[in-house]
C-alpha positions in Angstrom: 220.5 94.2 236.5 221.9 96.7 238.6 223.9 95.6 241.5 222.1 98.2 243.7 223.0 98.8 247.3 220.5 99.7 249.7 222.3 102.1 252.7 221.0 100.7 256.2 217.9 102.4 257.2 218.4 104.5 260.3 216.2 104.6 263.3 215.1 108.1 263.5 213.8 107.5 259.7 212.2 104.3 260.9 210.2 106.2 263.9 209.3 109.0 261.2 207.8 106.5 258.9 206.2 104.6 261.7 204.7 108.1 262.8 203.6 108.7 259.3 201.8 105.5 258.7 199.9 105.6 262.0 198.7 109.3 261.0 197.6 107.7 257.9 195.7 104.8 259.4 193.9 106.8 261.6 192.2 108.2 258.9 191.2 104.6 257.4 189.8 101.9 258.9 192.3 99.1 260.3 192.8 95.5 259.2 191.7 93.0 261.3 194.5 90.6 261.7 193.5 87.4 260.0 196.6 85.8 260.8 197.2 86.4 264.4 200.5 84.9 265.9 199.5 81.8 268.4 203.3 82.3 269.7 203.0 85.1 272.4 206.1 86.4 274.2 206.6 89.7 275.7 208.8 92.2 274.6 212.6 91.9 275.2 213.8 94.8 276.9 216.2 96.9 274.9 217.3 98.7 278.4 219.3 102.0 277.9 219.9 101.1 274.3 217.6 102.1 271.3 215.3 99.5 269.6 216.7 97.8 266.6 215.0 96.3 263.6 216.2 93.3 261.7 218.4 93.6 258.6 217.2 93.8 254.8 215.7 90.6 253.4 217.5 91.4 250.1 219.8 88.5 250.7 223.0 88.3 248.3 223.7 85.0 250.0 222.9 82.1 252.5 224.6 79.2 253.7 225.2 76.7 256.2 227.5 73.4 256.3 226.1 70.1 254.4 225.1 67.4 257.0 224.5 63.7 255.6 221.4 61.6 257.1 221.7 58.3 259.4 218.7 56.7 259.0 217.0 59.9 257.6 217.9 62.0 260.7 221.0 64.3 261.4 223.0 62.5 263.7 227.1 63.4 265.0 227.5 59.9 263.8 226.6 60.4 260.2 229.6 60.8 257.8 229.5 64.5 258.2 230.1 63.9 261.9 229.5 66.7 264.2 226.3 68.2 263.1 226.7 72.2 262.6 223.4 74.3 263.3 224.8 77.7 261.7 223.2 79.4 259.1 224.2 82.7 257.8 223.0 85.3 255.2 224.5 88.3 253.1 223.1 91.7 252.5 224.4 94.8 251.6 227.8 93.6 251.7 227.8 92.5 255.1 227.0 89.6 257.2 223.5 89.8 258.4 221.2 87.7 260.2 223.3 84.4 261.5 221.2 81.7 263.2 222.2 79.2 265.6 220.3 76.1 267.2 216.8 76.0 265.1 217.1 77.6 261.6 214.8 80.7 263.0 217.1 81.5 265.9 219.1 84.3 265.0 221.8 85.1 266.9 223.2 88.4 265.3 221.7 91.2 263.2 224.8 92.0 261.3 228.5 92.2 261.3 230.1 94.5 259.1 233.2 96.7 259.2 234.0 100.6 259.6 237.1 102.1 258.3 238.8 105.0 259.2 241.3 107.3 257.3 242.7 110.6 257.4 239.8 112.9 258.0 236.9 110.3 256.9 235.1 107.3 258.2 233.2 105.2 255.9 230.9 102.1 256.4 230.4 99.2 254.0 226.7 99.3 253.7 226.7 102.8 253.0 229.8 103.9 251.5 231.0 100.9 249.2 229.3 99.2 245.9 229.4 95.5 246.9 229.7 92.5 244.8 229.5 88.8 245.6 230.6 85.4 243.8 231.2 81.9 244.9 234.3 80.7 246.3 234.1 77.3 245.0 233.2 76.6 241.2 233.2 74.2 238.8 235.3 74.9 235.0 231.8 76.3 233.5 231.7 78.6 236.6 228.8 76.7 238.5 228.8 77.0 242.2 229.8 73.8 243.9 229.1 75.2 247.6 227.4 78.0 249.5 230.6 79.9 250.1 230.8 83.3 249.2 233.3 86.2 248.3 232.0 89.8 248.9 234.3 92.4 247.1 233.5 95.8 248.8 234.8 98.7 246.8 234.8 102.3 248.3 232.7 104.6 246.2 235.9 107.3 246.6 238.5 104.6 245.8 239.8 104.8 249.5 239.6 101.2 249.9 238.7 97.6 249.1 237.4 95.0 251.5 237.3 91.2 250.5 235.6 88.6 252.6 235.0 85.2 252.3 232.2 83.5 254.1 231.2 79.9 255.3 230.6 77.8 258.3 233.0 75.4 259.8 231.1 72.1 259.3 232.7 70.3 262.2 231.9 73.2 264.7 229.0 75.7 265.8 231.1 78.2 264.2 230.9 80.8 261.2 234.4 81.8 259.7 235.2 85.2 257.8 238.5 85.6 256.0 238.8 89.5 255.7 241.4 91.5 253.4 241.6 95.1 253.8 243.4 97.1 250.9 244.5 100.7 251.6 244.4 102.3 248.3 244.7 106.3 249.3 246.7 106.4 252.3 246.4 104.4 255.7 243.2 102.7 256.5 242.3 101.4 260.0 239.3 98.8 260.3 236.8 98.2 262.9 234.9 95.4 263.5 230.9 96.1 264.4 229.0 93.2 265.8 225.3 93.9 266.6 224.0 90.9 268.5 220.4 89.4 268.8 220.8 86.5 270.9 218.2 84.3 271.5 216.3 85.8 268.2 215.3 89.5 270.0 217.5 92.8 269.6 217.0 92.9 273.6 217.9 91.0 276.8 221.6 90.7 275.9 224.3 90.6 278.1 228.3 90.5 277.2 231.8 91.9 277.4 234.7 93.2 275.5 238.6 92.3 275.4 241.3 92.1 273.2 240.5 88.5 272.9 237.0 88.5 272.4 233.5 90.1 271.5 230.9 88.2 273.5 227.2 88.3 274.4 224.4 85.9 275.9 220.9 85.6 276.3 219.3 82.8 277.8 220.4 79.4 276.5 222.5 80.9 273.7 225.6 82.8 273.7 228.2 83.5 271.1 231.9 84.8 270.8 234.0 86.8 268.0 237.2 86.0 267.9 240.2 87.2 265.5 243.4 85.3 264.0 245.3 88.4 265.4 244.7 90.1 268.9 242.6 93.1 269.0 244.0 96.5 269.5 241.0 98.0 271.0 237.6 96.7 272.2 234.3 98.1 273.6 231.1 97.1 274.3 227.6 99.5 275.1 224.0 100.0 274.4 222.8 100.3 271.2 222.9 104.5 270.3 225.0 105.1 273.2 228.0 102.6 272.4 231.5 103.5 270.9 230.1 103.3 267.4 228.5 106.7 268.1 231.6 108.4 268.4 233.6 106.3 266.0 230.9 107.3 262.9 231.3 110.8 264.1 235.2 111.6 264.7 236.6 108.2 263.8 237.4 107.7 267.7 236.3 104.8 270.1 236.1 107.0 272.8 236.5 105.6 276.6 236.5 102.0 276.5 233.6 99.9 278.1 234.6 96.3 278.9 231.5 94.8 279.9 227.6 95.0 279.9 225.9 93.5 283.1 222.2 95.2 282.5 220.0 93.3 279.7 219.5 95.6 276.9 220.2 96.2 273.3 223.9 96.0 273.0 226.5 96.2 270.2 230.4 95.9 270.5 233.2 97.3 268.6 236.8 96.0 268.0 239.7 98.1 266.4 242.5 96.3 264.3 245.9 97.9 263.3 246.1 100.3 260.6 246.8 98.9 257.2 248.9 101.1 254.9 249.2 98.5 251.9 247.0 95.1 252.7 246.1 93.0 255.6 244.1 89.8 255.9 242.7 88.3 259.3 240.3 85.5 260.3 237.4 86.1 262.3 235.4 83.3 263.9 231.9 83.7 265.3 231.5 80.8 267.6 228.0 79.6 269.3 227.2 77.7 272.3 224.9 77.5 275.4 227.4 79.6 277.4 230.1 82.2 276.3 232.7 79.6 277.4 231.4 76.9 274.9 231.1 79.9 272.3 234.8 80.7 273.0 235.7 77.0 272.7 234.0 76.5 269.4 235.6 80.1 268.0 239.0 79.0 268.7 239.2 75.4 267.8 237.5 76.7 264.3 240.5 79.5 264.1 243.2 76.5 265.1 242.0 74.7 262.1 242.6 77.3 259.6 240.8 79.1 256.6 241.8 76.3 254.2 241.1 73.1 256.2 237.7 74.7 257.3 237.1 75.7 253.9 237.9 72.3 252.0 236.1 70.4 254.7 233.0 72.6 254.3 233.6 72.0 250.0 233.9 68.7 250.6 237.2 68.6 248.8 239.6 65.6 249.3 238.4 63.1 252.0 235.8 65.4 253.6 232.4 64.9 252.9 230.6 68.0 251.9 228.6 70.1 249.4 230.6 68.7 246.5 229.4 65.2 247.7 225.4 66.3 247.8 225.7 68.0 244.3 226.9 64.8 243.1 224.5 62.8 244.6 221.9 64.5 242.2 221.7 62.3 239.4 219.2 64.3 237.2 222.0 67.7 237.4 223.2 67.2 234.1 219.8 66.6 232.2 218.3 69.6 233.7 221.9 71.6 233.0 220.9 71.0 229.5 217.4 72.7 229.9 218.8 75.8 231.4 220.1 79.2 229.5 222.6 79.8 231.9 224.5 76.5 231.7 223.4 75.5 234.9 224.6 78.3 237.0 221.0 79.1 238.7 220.2 75.4 238.9 223.1 74.6 240.8 222.7 77.6 243.2 219.2 76.7 243.5 220.0 72.6 244.3 222.4 74.5 247.2 219.7 77.1 248.3 216.7 74.5 248.8 218.9 72.1 250.7 220.5 74.9 253.1 217.2 76.1 254.0 216.4 72.8 256.0 216.6 72.8 259.7 219.4 70.4 261.2 217.5 69.3 264.4 214.4 68.5 262.5 215.3 66.5 259.5 213.1 67.5 256.4 211.7 70.7 258.0 211.7 72.6 255.0 211.4 76.3 255.6 209.9 79.3 253.1 213.0 81.6 253.2 216.0 82.3 255.4 214.9 85.8 255.7 212.3 88.3 257.4 210.6 90.0 254.9 210.8 94.1 255.0 213.1 93.3 257.8 215.1 96.8 258.3 211.2 98.0 259.1 210.4 95.3 261.5 211.5 95.7 265.2 213.2 92.7 266.8 211.6 93.0 270.4 210.1 89.8 270.1 211.3 86.5 268.8 209.8 85.7 265.5 210.4 83.4 262.4 209.7 85.6 259.5 209.6 83.2 256.5 212.0 80.8 258.7 209.2 78.3 259.3 207.1 75.7 257.9 204.2 76.3 255.3 203.1 72.7 253.8 202.4 74.7 250.7 206.1 75.9 250.1 207.3 72.5 251.8 205.6 70.6 249.2 207.0 72.8 246.1 210.4 72.3 247.7 210.4 68.5 248.4 209.1 68.1 245.0 212.0 70.2 243.6 214.2 68.4 245.4 212.7 64.8 244.2 213.1 66.6 240.7 217.0 67.0 240.9 217.5 63.5 242.1 217.6 64.0 245.7 216.5 60.4 247.0 216.5 61.4 250.7 215.4 65.0 251.6 211.9 64.5 250.1 211.4 61.4 252.1 212.9 62.9 255.0 210.1 65.8 254.6 207.5 63.5 254.1 208.5 61.6 257.7 208.6 65.1 259.0 204.9 66.0 258.1 203.0 64.8 261.3 204.7 67.4 263.3 202.7 70.1 261.7 199.3 68.0 261.3 196.6 69.0 263.6 195.6 66.2 266.1 194.8 65.4 269.6 198.6 66.2 270.5 198.7 69.4 269.0 199.0 72.1 271.7 195.9 74.1 272.4 193.6 71.8 269.8 190.3 70.7 270.9 188.8 70.6 267.6 188.8 68.2 264.7 192.0 67.1 263.3 193.6 65.6 260.1 194.4 69.3 258.6 197.9 70.6 258.4 198.7 74.0 260.3 199.1 77.1 258.2 202.3 77.8 259.7 204.3 76.3 262.1 207.7 76.5 263.6 210.4 73.8 262.7 209.8 71.9 266.1 206.0 72.0 265.3 205.0 74.7 267.3 201.7 76.1 266.0 202.3 79.9 264.7 199.2 80.7 262.5 196.1 78.4 262.8 194.3 79.4 259.5 192.8 76.5 257.3 194.4 76.2 253.9 192.7 73.0 252.2 195.8 72.9 249.4 197.9 72.6 252.6 196.4 69.5 253.7 195.8 68.1 249.9 199.7 68.7 249.3 200.8 66.3 251.9 198.8 63.3 250.3 200.0 64.4 247.0 203.6 64.2 248.0 203.6 60.6 249.5 201.5 59.6 246.0 204.2 61.4 243.8 207.1 60.2 246.0 205.8 56.3 245.9 204.9 56.6 242.2 208.4 57.9 241.6 210.2 55.0 243.4 211.5 57.2 246.4 209.1 55.6 248.8 208.4 52.0 249.1 204.8 50.8 249.1 204.8 49.3 252.5 206.1 53.1 254.0 203.4 54.8 252.3 200.7 52.2 253.5 202.3 52.8 257.0 201.6 56.2 256.8 197.7 56.0 255.2 196.1 55.3 258.9 198.2 57.5 261.1 198.5 60.7 258.8 197.2 60.2 255.4 193.4 58.8 255.9 192.7 61.9 258.6 193.8 64.2 256.2 191.9 62.7 253.2 188.9 62.8 255.6 189.1 66.3 256.5 189.4 67.0 252.5 186.2 65.1 251.8 183.8 66.0 254.8 185.7 69.3 256.5 185.3 69.3 260.4 185.3 72.1 263.1 188.2 73.8 264.2 188.9 75.1 268.0 192.4 76.3 268.1 193.7 79.7 269.0 191.5 82.1 267.5 190.2 79.7 264.7 186.7 78.5 265.9 185.0 77.6 262.5 183.0 75.2 260.5 185.3 74.0 257.2 182.9 72.4 254.4 185.4 71.9 251.4 186.1 73.0 249.0 185.2 76.1 250.6 188.4 77.1 252.2 189.2 79.2 255.2 192.2 80.8 253.4 193.2 80.2 249.7 197.2 80.0 248.6 197.7 83.7 249.6 196.2 83.6 253.3 194.0 86.4 252.8 190.4 85.2 251.8 188.0 82.8 252.2 185.7 80.9 249.4 185.9 78.7 246.5 189.7 79.0 245.0 190.3 77.3 241.4 194.2 76.9 242.9 193.0 75.4 246.5 190.4 73.3 244.4 193.0 71.9 242.2 194.8 70.6 244.9 191.7 69.1 246.8 190.9 67.0 243.6 194.2 65.9 243.2 194.8 65.1 246.4 191.8 63.3 247.1 192.2 61.4 243.8 195.8 60.5 245.1 194.3 59.3 248.6 191.8 57.0 247.0 194.6 55.2 245.3 196.3 55.0 248.6 193.2 53.9 250.1 192.8 51.3 247.8 196.0 49.5 247.7 195.9 49.8 251.8 192.8 47.8 251.3 190.2 50.5 252.4 188.1 50.1 249.7 185.0 52.3 251.1 187.0 54.9 251.8 188.6 55.0 248.4 185.0 54.8 246.6 183.8 58.0 248.9 187.2 60.0 248.3 186.8 59.4 244.4 183.1 60.0 244.0 183.6 63.5 246.1 186.5 64.4 244.1 184.1 63.9 241.2 181.6 66.1 242.8 183.8 69.0 243.6 185.4 68.6 239.9 181.6 69.0 238.6 180.9 72.2 240.2 184.5 74.0 239.5 183.0 76.1 236.8 179.7 77.1 238.3 181.5 77.9 241.3 184.2 79.7 240.0 183.9 81.1 236.5 181.9 83.9 235.9 179.7 84.5 232.6 179.0 88.0 233.7 182.7 89.4 234.4 182.9 93.0 234.5 186.6 93.9 234.5 186.6 94.7 230.9 183.2 96.6 231.6 180.9 93.9 229.8 179.9 90.4 230.4 182.8 88.2 230.4 183.5 84.6 230.9 186.8 84.0 233.0 187.9 82.3 236.0 188.0 84.4 239.3 190.6 84.7 241.8 187.9 83.1 244.3 184.0 83.1 244.8 182.3 83.4 248.0 179.1 81.8 246.6 178.1 78.4 244.4 177.0 80.9 241.8 180.0 82.1 240.1 178.0 85.2 238.9 177.2 86.4 242.5 181.0 85.7 243.7 180.5 88.2 246.7 183.0 91.1 247.7 186.3 90.2 249.2 188.2 91.5 252.5 190.3 94.3 252.9 193.4 93.1 253.3 197.0 94.6 253.3 195.5 98.0 253.1 193.6 97.7 250.2 189.4 97.6 250.3 187.7 94.7 249.3 186.4 94.4 245.9 183.5 92.2 243.7 185.3 88.9 243.1 184.7 89.1 239.4 186.9 92.0 239.4 189.7 90.1 240.7 191.7 87.8 238.7 194.9 85.6 239.2 196.7 82.4 237.6 195.4 79.9 240.2 193.1 78.5 237.6 196.4 77.0 235.8 196.8 74.8 238.8 193.8 72.9 237.5 196.1 72.1 234.5 199.3 71.4 236.6 197.6 68.6 238.5 195.7 67.5 235.5 192.2 68.3 236.7 191.5 70.5 233.4 192.8 70.1 229.9 195.5 73.1 228.7 193.1 73.6 226.0 189.9 73.9 228.0 187.7 76.7 226.7 187.4 78.4 230.1 191.2 78.1 230.6 192.2 79.3 227.3 189.4 82.3 227.5 190.6 83.3 231.0 194.5 83.6 229.6 193.2 86.3 227.6 191.8 88.6 230.5 194.9 87.5 232.4 197.4 88.5 229.9 195.6 91.7 229.5 198.2 94.6 230.2 195.7 97.4 229.4 193.7 96.8 232.7 193.6 99.4 235.2 196.8 99.5 236.9 195.5 98.0 240.4 193.7 95.2 238.9 196.5 94.4 236.2 198.3 90.8 236.5 200.9 90.5 233.8 203.7 93.0 233.0 206.2 92.4 230.3 210.2 92.8 231.4 212.8 93.9 229.1 216.7 93.7 230.4 219.5 96.1 229.6 222.0 93.8 227.3 219.5 90.9 226.6 217.2 90.5 223.6 213.6 89.4 224.2 210.9 90.3 226.5 209.8 88.1 229.3 206.5 87.9 231.2 205.8 88.5 234.8 202.8 88.3 237.0 201.4 89.4 240.2 199.5 87.2 242.7 196.5 88.8 241.7 194.3 92.3 241.1 194.1 94.6 244.2 197.1 93.0 246.0 198.5 95.3 248.6 201.4 92.9 249.7 204.4 95.3 248.7 206.1 98.8 248.8 203.5 101.8 249.0 202.9 103.3 245.3 202.6 107.0 246.5 205.5 106.9 249.2 207.8 104.2 248.3 207.8 102.9 252.0 208.1 99.3 252.3 205.4 97.0 253.0 203.9 97.5 256.6 206.5 100.3 257.9 206.5 99.0 261.5 203.4 96.9 261.5 201.2 99.5 259.9 199.1 99.3 256.4 198.6 101.9 254.0 195.9 102.2 251.2 198.7 102.9 248.5 200.5 99.4 249.2 200.8 97.2 246.5 201.6 93.8 245.8 204.3 93.5 242.8 205.6 90.8 240.6 206.4 87.2 241.7 208.8 85.4 239.4 207.7 81.8 240.2 204.5 82.6 238.5 206.8 82.8 235.3 207.6 79.3 236.0 203.9 78.5 236.4 203.2 79.9 233.2 205.9 77.9 231.7 204.4 74.8 232.9 201.1 75.6 231.4 202.8 76.3 228.2 204.6 72.9 228.0 201.3 70.8 229.1 199.4 72.8 226.1 202.3 71.8 223.6 201.7 68.2 224.8 198.4 68.1 223.4 199.2 68.7 219.7 199.8 65.7 217.7 203.2 64.5 218.2 203.3 65.8 221.4 206.1 68.6 222.6 208.7 69.3 220.1 212.5 70.5 220.6 211.0 74.0 218.6 208.3 73.9 221.9 210.9 73.4 224.4 213.3 76.0 222.9 210.5 78.6 223.0 209.4 77.7 226.5 213.3 78.0 227.4 213.8 81.3 225.8 210.7 83.2 227.4 210.2 81.4 230.6 213.5 79.8 231.8 215.4 82.8 230.5 213.1 85.1 232.4 213.3 83.4 235.7 217.3 83.4 235.4 217.2 87.4 234.7 215.2 87.6 238.0 217.9 86.5 240.2 220.3 88.5 241.5 224.0 88.6 241.4 224.3 85.8 244.0 222.1 83.9 242.0 219.1 84.2 244.8 215.7 84.1 243.5 213.0 86.8 244.8 209.9 86.7 246.1 208.8 89.9 244.3 210.6 91.9 241.6 210.0 95.7 241.1 207.3 96.4 238.4 207.9 100.1 237.8 204.4 101.4 239.3 204.4 104.2 241.4 207.1 106.1 243.9 210.3 103.9 243.2 212.2 103.0 246.5 215.9 104.3 246.4 218.1 102.0 244.0 215.2 99.6 242.6 215.5 98.6 239.0 212.4 97.1 237.0 212.7 93.8 237.2 214.9 93.4 240.5 214.2 91.9 243.6 212.4 94.0 246.2 213.0 93.8 249.8 210.0 91.4 250.5 212.3 87.9 250.6 215.3 86.7 248.8 215.6 83.8 248.4 212.3 82.4 248.3 212.3 78.4 248.3 209.2 78.3 246.1 210.8 80.5 243.3 213.9 78.2 243.6 211.7 75.1 243.7 209.6 76.4 240.6 212.7 76.7 238.1 214.3 73.6 239.1 210.5 72.0 238.3 210.1 73.9 235.2 213.8 72.4 233.8 212.7 69.0 235.0 209.6 69.1 233.3 211.0 70.4 230.1 213.7 67.6 230.4 210.9 64.9 230.6 208.6 66.3 228.2 205.7 66.3 230.7 204.8 68.7 233.6 206.5 67.4 236.6 203.7 68.1 239.1 200.9 66.4 237.0 199.1 63.6 238.7 198.4 60.8 235.9 195.3 59.5 237.9 193.9 62.8 237.8 194.5 63.6 234.5 193.2 60.2 233.3 190.0 61.0 235.5 188.9 64.5 234.7 191.3 65.9 231.9 191.3 63.1 228.9 
C-alpha cells in the first residue's frame, strides 16, 4: 500500500470548500440532525487569530503509557506508580492531537518542525515523505510498546528529520527525541507548537522564552521545554504570528513574548543551525497551571531519554507495556492464526488498551481521533470518536477477553452503570434501563438516541465474561438487580424516553436507531443482539432466583425470533428488478414486503427499504439466532455479494494489492450510504458541517472480519466440523485482507478508499480514508477472528441462543 502524505489543508481552502458546500446545500433540502449533541457550550474566542480545524484523522500511530490496575481501578498506588493521563497521536509525520486529563481532552492541535536553508523553507507535513516504525520490537518484528520512530525525508533531499515519540509513564509528559540531519548545506530547525488547550482552538493565553513555550486555558496548561535552550522564541495569534513570516522569508521577524488576550495562539522557537547532524529532546508537560506543567516537563528531561523509554517499555524492573503483553496468555495461539507472524495482532492489543481512559477504568472509546478532523473547526469542545458507544465498547471488551486480558474486560463491565440511563442520569425524566447512545467517559450524556443493540450488548458481555471464567457467579448475580434486570426489562417491554430531544415510545424489537445510528425500524443486526441479550438475561435471571422474569425473557426472545423473517426478509425485493427474497437493511413494517421508505441521511435521499442491503443479517449467525446454512441467509448473500448492482446500491468490492497474490473482499455499511467523501468533488465528509448529495460511504474493513466469522460458522456445520483446510482458506482471504487494510503504523481504519468517484489527492484503492484511524472496532474484529480460528468456533456465539434457535 502507498504510504501517502496528505499536505495540511489551508484555512482558505477550507473556507472555500465551506462556501461551495453552503451554495450546494441551498439548492437541496437540508438534513434534520438525528443525533443532536446534548453537551451545549459557547464558542471559544479566537480573538484576533484565525480559526483552526482539528488535525487529520488518518493516524500513523497512537500511544500512552501502560498503567496497572489496583482493585480494577487506576491508582498511583498500583505497581506502575503515578498514573500518567497523556495520550498522543501521529499524522502526516507530525505529532497531532495530544490529550491530557480525560481521554477526549486535546491540549494541542499539532507540534511540528519547519526547516530553513539557503533560500528555502520546508515543513514536515507538506515537504517530506514520512515513514513510521515501532521503537521497541521483538526478534520477529512485532511491536512491544506504542513508542514510535517517525522518519521524515525531504522530497528534495536537503534534510532528514527523525523523531522518537512516547510518554513518560511516571509524569504528565510527552517526550520526543529529535534528530535533524543536514544533507545539502546548513539547516536551521524551528519547532512550531499549535495549542488547543482545554479541547478548543481558542481561549488560550501563553508566553514564549528561550526556556519554554507555554499556554493555558481554564483548568489546563502546558509547557514545551527542550534539552538545549531555544535560540529565539515568539508567540502570537494564529495567522498573525511568527510562523507567517518564517514561511514567507525564513525569518521570525519581531519576537513577541506574551499573549494576555484570549484567542487562538501559536508559538515558534528556533534551534541552532545544523551543518551535519544534531539531536535534542523535547518534553511537553501538562498540569493544572503553567508552573505544574513546567515541573513535569523539566523532570522528564532530567530523567532522560533512555530511562523514560525503558520505563515506558517495561524493560528491566519497570512495569510497562512488555508486562501487559506478557499477561495476554492467548497471544501465541492467536499469532499462529495470522499471516504476518502476529505483527498486526500485537499492534491491535496495544491499540485496544491505549484507547481506555485513565481516570475512569474500563472506559473504552471508539477511536483516538476526530473524523475528517482537518475540516472540522475546534471552536467548541468535542469528543469526536473519543467517547463511549456501548456497541463499540462491547466489541473491544470481547476482543480483550479473546486476547487473554483477564482484568480490562471486567473493569469495563463494572464501568457500564455510568452510561446506563436511570434516575441519576442528567436530564432524564423518562424510563431507564437502556444505555446511552454516546457518552463522555465520565458518563455525561452526549447523544441520547435509543439503539437496542447497545442495551443488549452489556447483558451479553456480562454473560460471556462469566461463561468464560473471567467473572464470578457472585459478581454477575450482584449486578442483576441494579443493572441487568432494568436493561432486560427495557429489551422486553420497551418504555417511554424523556431526555433531551428524545421523547418517544420504544417498542422492541423496533429500534429508534439501528447500529449505524441513522434509521429506525426492524434491523437484522439489532434484532440478533436483542434475541441473544434476552436469552443471556433469562439465564442470569434464573441463576439469580428470578424464575418468573427468566420465563418472560425467554418467551419474549422466542416471539421476536419467530417474526424475524416476516419483518425483515422481503419476498418481493426489487433490487435486481424482480421479486426476489433477501434480508433488507431494515424495515419499518411488520410486513417485510411493505418496508417503507428510509429517511434522508448524510446528503443521500431516502429510498425504499427493499432497495437497501447490508450485511447485518450475518449477526443472526454470529450470535446463534440462525444457522449459517439457513436458506434466507444463504440466498441473501448472493445479493450482498453482487458486484454488478448499481454503484450506489452495491455493497461488496474486491480489492487487489500491488505485489500480493489473491483478491480480498471488502464491504460498505449498506447501499445508499453517504458517510464518506463526495463522489463528484472528492471533498471530505461534511466539510465544515455541510452535507452534499454526492457523499458516499466507503468500504469498512471490519466487515471483512465479519464475513470471515460467517465462513467459519458455515464450515463448522459440515460433517467433521472445521478443518485445517477451512482455516487456511479463511486466513488467506479474510485475515490477510484485514492485514492489508492496515497502514504502515499497523493502524486499522474505519473506512478505506473504494475507487469510486473523484479521488482525493493521494488515496489509493484499499487505503484508509480520513474518516477515523485507528478504529477500535476494526482492531477488535481482527483479534476476534484470530481467536475464533484458534478455537474453531465463533468467539461471540452464544451457545444458549444457538441451542434455542439454531439447532
